[in-house]
Every structure is written in structure tokens, then in C-alpha cells.
C-alpha beads as a LAMMPS data file, in Angstrom:
LAMMPS data file: protein, C-alpha beads

111 atoms
110 bonds

1 atom types
1 bond types

-500.0 500.0 xlo xhi
-500.0 500.0 ylo yhi
-500.0 500.0 zlo zhi

Masses

1 110.0

Atoms # bond

1 1 1 0.000 0.000 0.000
2 1 1 1.259 3.467 -0.821
3 1 1 2.319 5.735 2.026
4 1 1 -0.289 8.385 1.159
5 1 1 -3.117 5.817 1.087
6 1 1 -2.128 4.361 4.438
7 1 1 -1.752 7.824 5.940
8 1 1 -5.275 8.756 4.798
9 1 1 -6.717 5.536 6.222
10 1 1 -5.014 6.098 9.583
11 1 1 -6.107 9.742 9.694
12 1 1 -9.723 8.645 9.171
13 1 1 -9.630 5.974 11.895
14 1 1 -10.344 7.690 15.170
15 1 1 -10.511 6.726 18.809
16 1 1 -11.763 8.519 21.886
17 1 1 -9.171 9.020 24.608
18 1 1 -10.799 9.112 28.046
19 1 1 -9.867 11.798 30.555
20 1 1 -7.947 9.376 32.788
21 1 1 -5.501 8.607 29.941
22 1 1 -4.971 12.134 28.693
23 1 1 -3.484 15.328 29.959
24 1 1 -6.606 17.199 28.909
25 1 1 -9.541 18.136 31.107
26 1 1 -11.962 16.187 28.937
27 1 1 -11.947 13.213 26.622
28 1 1 -10.857 13.901 23.060
29 1 1 -10.838 12.255 19.663
30 1 1 -7.518 11.181 18.186
31 1 1 -6.697 9.624 14.839
32 1 1 -4.465 6.553 14.502
33 1 1 -1.889 8.412 12.402
34 1 1 -1.203 10.984 15.127
35 1 1 -1.401 8.306 17.834
36 1 1 1.240 6.251 16.026
37 1 1 3.585 9.173 15.412
38 1 1 3.313 10.491 18.953
39 1 1 3.773 7.059 20.554
40 1 1 6.276 5.369 18.260
41 1 1 8.911 5.277 21.016
42 1 1 6.525 3.390 23.305
43 1 1 5.734 0.970 20.485
44 1 1 9.446 0.491 19.824
45 1 1 9.927 -0.570 23.447
46 1 1 6.823 -2.755 23.300
47 1 1 3.270 -2.699 24.611
48 1 1 2.282 -5.605 26.834
49 1 1 -1.203 -6.941 27.468
50 1 1 -0.599 -7.847 31.127
51 1 1 -0.885 -4.361 32.636
52 1 1 -3.723 -3.375 34.960
53 1 1 -6.953 -3.209 32.947
54 1 1 -7.452 0.483 33.755
55 1 1 -3.901 1.584 32.868
56 1 1 -2.823 3.766 29.968
57 1 1 -0.644 0.890 28.722
58 1 1 -3.653 -1.393 28.375
59 1 1 -5.578 1.381 26.629
60 1 1 -2.714 1.851 24.161
61 1 1 -2.354 -1.899 23.604
62 1 1 -6.070 -2.411 22.911
63 1 1 -7.055 0.841 21.196
64 1 1 -3.883 1.710 19.279
65 1 1 -1.597 -1.308 19.010
66 1 1 -4.169 -3.913 18.019
67 1 1 -5.789 -1.528 15.537
68 1 1 -2.427 -0.996 13.792
69 1 1 -1.856 -4.740 13.272
70 1 1 -3.937 -5.128 10.076
71 1 1 -1.717 -2.504 8.419
72 1 1 1.469 -4.405 9.329
73 1 1 2.762 -1.443 11.354
74 1 1 3.092 -3.476 14.553
75 1 1 3.648 -7.159 15.208
76 1 1 3.747 -9.551 18.124
77 1 1 7.212 -9.792 19.656
78 1 1 8.741 -13.232 20.049
79 1 1 8.997 -13.930 23.756
80 1 1 10.644 -16.744 25.686
81 1 1 8.181 -19.576 26.353
82 1 1 7.966 -18.783 30.082
83 1 1 6.861 -15.208 29.336
84 1 1 4.684 -16.090 26.349
85 1 1 2.456 -18.184 28.623
86 1 1 1.530 -15.078 30.629
87 1 1 1.423 -12.151 28.186
88 1 1 1.940 -10.882 24.652
89 1 1 3.913 -7.831 23.549
90 1 1 3.400 -5.657 20.479
91 1 1 6.345 -3.877 18.866
92 1 1 6.825 -1.804 15.723
93 1 1 7.250 -3.988 12.663
94 1 1 9.912 -3.243 10.027
95 1 1 7.138 -1.680 7.914
96 1 1 6.093 0.414 10.895
97 1 1 9.660 1.648 11.348
98 1 1 9.810 2.597 7.644
99 1 1 6.449 4.361 7.909
100 1 1 7.628 6.403 10.909
101 1 1 10.925 7.281 9.220
102 1 1 9.152 8.372 6.035
103 1 1 6.667 10.466 8.032
104 1 1 9.538 12.206 9.828
105 1 1 11.354 12.877 6.530
106 1 1 8.228 14.444 5.045
107 1 1 7.605 16.549 8.149
108 1 1 11.231 17.771 8.175
109 1 1 11.138 18.643 4.459
110 1 1 7.990 20.721 5.023
111 1 1 9.745 22.851 7.674

Bonds

1 1 1 2
2 1 2 3
3 1 3 4
4 1 4 5
5 1 5 6
6 1 6 7
7 1 7 8
8 1 8 9
9 1 9 10
10 1 10 11
11 1 11 12
12 1 12 13
13 1 13 14
14 1 14 15
15 1 15 16
16 1 16 17
17 1 17 18
18 1 18 19
19 1 19 20
20 1 20 21
21 1 21 22
22 1 22 23
23 1 23 24
24 1 24 25
25 1 25 26
26 1 26 27
27 1 27 28
28 1 28 29
29 1 29 30
30 1 30 31
31 1 31 32
32 1 32 33
33 1 33 34
34 1 34 35
35 1 35 36
36 1 36 37
37 1 37 38
38 1 38 39
39 1 39 40
40 1 40 41
41 1 41 42
42 1 42 43
43 1 43 44
44 1 44 45
45 1 45 46
46 1 46 47
47 1 47 48
48 1 48 49
49 1 49 50
50 1 50 51
51 1 51 52
52 1 52 53
53 1 53 54
54 1 54 55
55 1 55 56
56 1 56 57
57 1 57 58
58 1 58 59
59 1 59 60
60 1 60 61
61 1 61 62
62 1 62 63
63 1 63 64
64 1 64 65
65 1 65 66
66 1 66 67
67 1 67 68
68 1 68 69
69 1 69 70
70 1 70 71
71 1 71 72
72 1 72 73
73 1 73 74
74 1 74 75
75 1 75 76
76 1 76 77
77 1 77 78
78 1 78 79
79 1 79 80
80 1 80 81
81 1 81 82
82 1 82 83
83 1 83 84
84 1 84 85
85 1 85 86
86 1 86 87
87 1 87 88
88 1 88 89
89 1 89 90
90 1 90 91
91 1 91 92
92 1 92 93
93 1 93 94
94 1 94 95
95 1 95 96
96 1 96 97
97 1 97 98
98 1 98 99
99 1 99 100
100 1 100 101
101 1 101 102
102 1 102 103
103 1 103 104
104 1 104 105
105 1 105 106
106 1 106 107
107 1 107 108
108 1 108 109
109 1 109 110
110 1 110 111
């Protein structure tokens, strides 16, 4: 898929961020493109599904990470068997890393 097509798809996919997971005074709508660009460092380190169900990490795993999987921007990390029994971790895929790098190049060329 072309970069511009994927960018448009991600910009049109929105999620509502509740107050408890934002720095705003009220919930707000966010698109997946901005969520990915602003949280790529977290995704590089990995999002795990074993955090407290009310935590920001669980929100990011369920509402951002899992929704980026169909676009091959994130993937499940290979974990040792002992860890894999208890949780899964999402990380940026190679395509996700390329997408982030290309987005940064475009943003820098616009400035």
C-alpha cells in the first residue's frame, strides 16, 4: 500500500481518549496516524497486554496497538516460552519503522 493511502486511512480511523488517559480536562478524539507518530517510542519498546486493565498501557495496547496490526505497522514480539504463557507484547514492525521514518522525513522537508 502506498504511504499516502495508508496515511489517509489512519487519519480517518479515530478513537476517543478518556480523561484518565490524557493530559486534557476532557476526553478527546484522536486519529491513529497521530497516535502512532506520537507514541512510536513506546511501540518500539513494546506494549504488553498484562498491565492493569485500567492503565494507559492497556488502553494503548487495545485501542492503538491492536488496531495498527492489520496494516502491518506493529507485530507480536517473540517472547521466551515462560513469558509467552503469561502475556503478549506488540512492537513496531519493520514496515512500521519505515512508515515512521518516512513520516519524519516528510515533516522535516515541510519545515
